[in-house]
C-alpha positions in Angstrom: 73.2 98.0 84.9 70.9 101.4 85.8 71.7 103.6 88.8 69.7 106.5 89.9 69.9 108.7 92.7 66.1 110.5 92.8 64.8 108.5 96.1 67.6 109.0 98.2 67.8 113.0 97.3 64.3 113.2 97.6 64.0 111.4 101.5 67.3 113.3 102.1 65.6 116.5 101.0 62.1 116.1 102.4 64.0 115.6 105.8 66.3 118.3 106.0 63.0 120.7 104.7 60.8 119.5 106.8 62.9 119.7 110.2 64.1 123.1 109.0 60.9 124.5 108.6 59.5 122.9 111.8 62.7 124.4 113.8 62.0 127.6 111.8 58.8 127.8 113.2 59.5 127.1 116.6 62.2 129.7 116.5 60.0 132.6 115.7 57.3 131.7 118.3 60.5 131.7 120.6 62.0 134.9 119.6 58.7 136.6 119.9 57.9 135.6 123.4 61.9 135.8 124.7 63.9 139.0 125.7 67.7 139.8 125.7 69.9 137.0 125.3 67.1 134.5 124.9 65.7 136.1 121.6 69.7 136.7 120.1 69.6 132.8 120.6 66.3 132.3 118.7 67.3 134.2 115.9 70.6 132.2 115.4 68.5 129.0 115.8 66.5 130.8 112.8 69.6 131.4 110.5 70.5 127.6 111.3 67.0 126.4 110.6 66.8 128.5 107.1 70.1 126.9 106.1 68.8 123.8 106.7 65.6 124.4 104.7 67.7 125.8 101.7 69.6 122.7 101.8 66.6 120.6 101.8 65.2 122.3 98.9 68.7 122.1 96.7 68.6 118.5 97.5 64.8 118.2 96.1 65.6 120.5 93.2 68.9 117.9 92.4 66.3 114.7 92.8 64.1 116.5 90.0 67.1 117.3 87.5 67.6 114.5 85.2 70.4 111.6 86.4 71.0 108.4 84.7 74.5 106.4 85.2 74.4 103.0 83.3 77.5 100.5 83.2 77.0 97.8 81.4 79.5 95.7 78.5 79.6 99.0 76.3 81.1 101.3 78.7 79.9 104.3 81.4 76.8 106.1 80.1 75.3 109.3 81.2 72.1 111.2 80.4 74.0 113.5 77.9 76.3 110.7 76.5 79.1 108.2 77.4 82.3 106.6 76.8 83.2 103.0 75.6 85.8 101.0 77.3 87.8 101.5 74.9 88.0 105.3 75.5 88.3 104.5 79.4 91.8 104.1 80.9 90.7 103.3 84.3 87.8 104.0 86.8 88.1 103.8 90.7 86.3 104.4 94.0 87.9 107.7 95.4 87.8 108.1 99.2 88.5 111.6 100.5 90.9 111.0 103.4 89.6 114.1 105.3 86.5 112.3 105.7 87.5 108.8 106.9 90.4 109.2 109.2 88.9 109.3 112.7 91.3 110.2 116.2 92.5 106.5 116.5 92.9 106.3 112.2 90.5 103.7 112.3 86.9 103.8 110.4 83.9 101.4 111.1 81.2 102.8 108.7 83.4 105.1 106.1 81.6 107.0 103.8 80.5 106.0 100.3 83.3 107.1 98.0 82.8 109.0 94.8 82.9 107.0 91.5 85.9 108.6 88.9 86.4 108.2 85.4 89.7 108.5 83.9 89.3 109.0 80.2 92.0 108.0 77.4 93.7 111.0 75.9 91.2 112.4 73.3 87.9 111.1 75.0 85.3 113.8 76.3 82.5 112.6 78.6 79.6 115.1 77.7 77.8 116.9 80.6 80.4 116.8 83.4 83.7 119.1 83.8 86.9 116.9 83.9 89.7 117.9 86.5 92.9 117.0 86.9 94.4 114.5 90.0 98.0 113.4 90.2 98.5 114.3 86.6 95.6 112.6 85.1 92.2 113.9 83.5 88.9 112.5 85.7 85.3 112.9 85.8 83.7 112.6 89.2 80.8 110.6 87.6 78.7 110.2 91.0 78.6 109.9 94.6 77.8 106.5 95.8 76.1 107.9 98.8 73.3 109.4 96.6 72.5 106.4 94.4 69.5 104.6 95.0 71.0 101.0 94.5 73.8 101.4 96.9 77.7 100.7 97.2 77.4 97.0 96.9 75.6 97.0 93.5 77.7 99.8 91.9 81.1 97.6 92.9 79.7 94.6 91.6 78.8 96.4 88.2 82.4 97.7 87.8 83.8 94.5 89.1 81.8 92.7 86.1 82.4 94.9 83.2 85.3 97.3 83.9 87.7 94.2 84.8 91.1 95.6 85.1 90.2 99.2 84.5 88.8 98.6 87.8 91.5 100.4 89.9 91.8 99.4 93.7 95.3 100.3 94.1 97.3 103.4 93.3 98.1 104.1 89.5 101.7 104.7 90.1 101.7 100.8 91.4 102.9 98.5 88.7 102.9 94.7 88.8 106.5 93.2 89.6 108.2 90.2 88.0 108.7 87.7 90.6 109.2 84.3 91.1 106.4 82.0 92.9 103.1 80.1 91.9 100.8 81.9 89.2 97.7 84.1 90.8 94.6 85.0 89.3 94.7 88.9 88.7 91.0 90.2 89.8 89.8 93.5 88.7 91.4 96.8 90.3 95.2 96.7 89.8 95.4 99.6 87.2 94.6 100.2 83.7 94.0 97.9 80.8 97.9 98.1 79.7 98.8 96.6 83.0 96.3 93.4 82.9 98.4 90.9 81.3 100.0 88.2 83.6 103.4 87.8 84.0 104.6 84.5 82.7 105.8 82.2 85.4 107.6 78.9 85.8 105.0 75.5 86.5 108.0 73.7 87.9 108.7 76.2 90.7 108.7 74.0 94.4 106.4 74.9 97.0 107.4 76.9 100.1 106.1 76.6 103.3 104.7 79.8 105.0 107.0 82.1 106.7 106.5 83.7 110.1 108.4 86.9 111.4 108.5 87.8 114.8 109.0 91.0 117.0 112.9 92.0 117.0 112.6 93.3 120.6 112.4 90.8 123.6 108.6 91.7 125.2 109.4 89.2 128.2 112.4 91.0 129.5 110.1 94.4 129.6 107.5 92.6 131.2 110.5 91.0 134.0 111.6 94.9 134.5 108.3 96.0 134.7 106.9 93.4 137.5 110.0 94.1 139.3 109.4 98.3 139.6 106.0 97.4 140.5 106.7 94.8 143.4 109.7 97.2 144.5 107.5 100.4 144.7 104.7 98.4 146.1 107.1 97.1 148.8 108.5 100.6 149.6 105.1 102.0 149.9 103.3 99.7 152.1 105.4 101.0 155.2 103.8 104.2 154.7 100.8 102.9 155.9 101.9 100.6 158.7 104.5 102.5 160.5 106.4 105.4 158.9 109.2 105.6 156.1 112.0 103.4 157.5 114.4 104.8 154.5 115.3 108.2 153.2 114.1 111.6 153.6 110.3 112.2 153.5 110.8 114.2 150.4 111.4 111.3 148.3 108.7 108.9 149.8 106.4 110.0 146.8 108.6 108.2 144.6 107.4 104.9 145.9 104.0 104.9 145.0 104.7 106.6 142.0 107.1 103.5 141.0 104.2 101.1 141.8 101.4 102.7 140.1 103.8 103.1 137.0 105.3 99.4 137.3 101.7 97.7 137.3 100.7 99.8 134.5 103.9 98.8 132.5 103.5 95.3 133.7 99.8 95.3 132.6 100.8 96.9 129.0 103.9 94.4 128.7 101.6 91.6 129.4 99.4 92.0 126.9 102.3 92.5 124.4 103.8 89.7 125.6 100.3 87.4 125.2 100.0 88.8 121.8 103.0 90.1 120.4 103.7 91.6 116.8 103.6 88.8 114.2 103.6 88.5 110.8 102.6 85.3 108.5 102.9 85.1 104.7 101.8 82.0 103.2 100.1 80.5 100.1 96.6 81.1 101.5 97.3 84.8 102.0 99.0 86.7 105.1 98.0 87.4 108.7 99.2 90.3 111.1 99.5 90.7 114.8 100.2 93.9 116.0 101.1 94.0 119.6 98.1 93.8 122.3 95.7 93.3 119.4 94.0 90.2 117.6 95.4 88.8 114.7 93.7 89.7 111.2 93.9 87.0 108.9 93.4 88.5 104.8 93.1 85.7 101.9 94.9 86.6 98.5 91.4 86.9 96.9 90.8 89.9 99.2 94.1 91.5 98.1 94.7 93.9 94.8 98.0 94.7 95.8 100.6 94.0 98.3 104.2 96.3 98.5 107.2 96.8 100.4 107.6 100.5 100.1 108.2 103.7 102.4 104.7 104.4 104.5 102.5 107.0 102.2 102.6 110.5 103.9 105.4 110.3 106.1 109.2 111.7 106.0 110.6 108.5 107.6 112.4 106.5 105.0 112.3 103.2 106.8 110.0 100.4 104.5 106.7 98.9 105.6 104.5 96.2 104.1 101.7 97.9 102.4 98.5 96.5 101.4 95.8 97.8 99.1 92.3 95.5 99.1 89.5 94.7 96.8 87.2 97.4 96.7 84.4 97.1 98.8 86.5 95.3 101.5 87.9 96.6 104.9 90.0 95.2 107.9 90.2 95.9 111.6 93.6 97.6 110.7 95.2 101.0 111.0 94.9 102.6 107.4 96.0 105.4 105.6 94.9 106.8 101.9 96.8 106.9 98.9 95.7 108.8 96.1 92.1 107.9 97.1 92.5 104.3 98.0 92.5 102.7 101.4 96.1 101.7 102.5 96.8 98.8 105.2 100.7 99.9 106.5 100.4 96.3 107.9 104.2 96.4 109.8 107.4 98.2 109.7 110.0 95.9 108.8 112.6 97.1 111.1 111.0 95.7 113.8 110.6 92.4 112.6 113.5 89.7 112.9 114.7 88.9 109.7 112.9 91.9 108.1 114.9 91.9 105.1 113.5 88.6 104.4 109.9 90.0 104.2 110.1 91.6 100.8 111.2 88.0 99.0 108.3 86.0 101.0 105.9 88.7 99.7 106.9 88.6 96.1 106.7 84.3 96.1 103.2 84.2 97.6 101.7 87.0 96.5 102.7 86.5 93.0 101.2 88.7 90.2 99.6 91.1 93.3 103.1 91.9 94.1 103.9 95.6 92.7 106.1 98.4 92.7 106.4 101.9 92.2 106.8 102.7 88.5 
């Protein structure tokens, strides 16, 4: 499949150049007519408009330069040459964490990733300069945001032709030999050397899905919060009807503060009681419900890999259930980024009853999708 970028780059370049020149002209008129501080502001606007126009011209020049990306059964080919699949260790869609995480650690429309190609030891991709990431040579082939055909077509081409070389999880993960049913391993687990399935016994008996609930009693917290709210409200009412019948006046402010805090905690605890922390792992997939949040169901065919490990990027040693989705999929759950891949830390195991059984259940039902560090 052929991929081009001239259309999007031209549109972007024309937009930046047009708006930059229009604002530049307006700023010049403003500078001529204004005095004092107004003229200084006009000069600043002129400089910003000039930068926008130069950025647009740069995009137009890039659109005019030759570019072609072809992904087919032979490999990855650019204008100056290409690599066959036998010369490629892996390909990946690399997200930059700094561009994707918002204040709530969630994103609804993340910017498209870059296509990275990891060549074999002696292979070279003409026309591009290789860099080193996590000890591996890599070529940054294209920004998916610039491709006219879009991210969906790029994922479809990589899924069809790259096969297991299409990495949807960090390179350091390796498939674990685990008891359980054989699951089809789609593209994305890692390089070709990891593609072979692990033989499993066909006589493993069926096992019912496992459900894990929160270790702490949210109902008891709700009762305590309601007790504080009722006591604070009862002590506050006399302040509006006939004075303070108890204690010195300096402590009377504690009553309304206790009432407000109690009702706030009651609402929070009620939401957690209605929607408690829960994790279900079964033959069809898994479902996770965080405190006070809707349940999110994930099928196994939407998963590249799952693992029980320490949460990436944090210093705490407590294990989490981690999940890496099929490239192009996202879930309404908090996520991190590991080695350019979207990583979902589903739940911290110490927060669950029988949390030490989560790894065994995940190994059984995930089958060949269960992973371990190398």
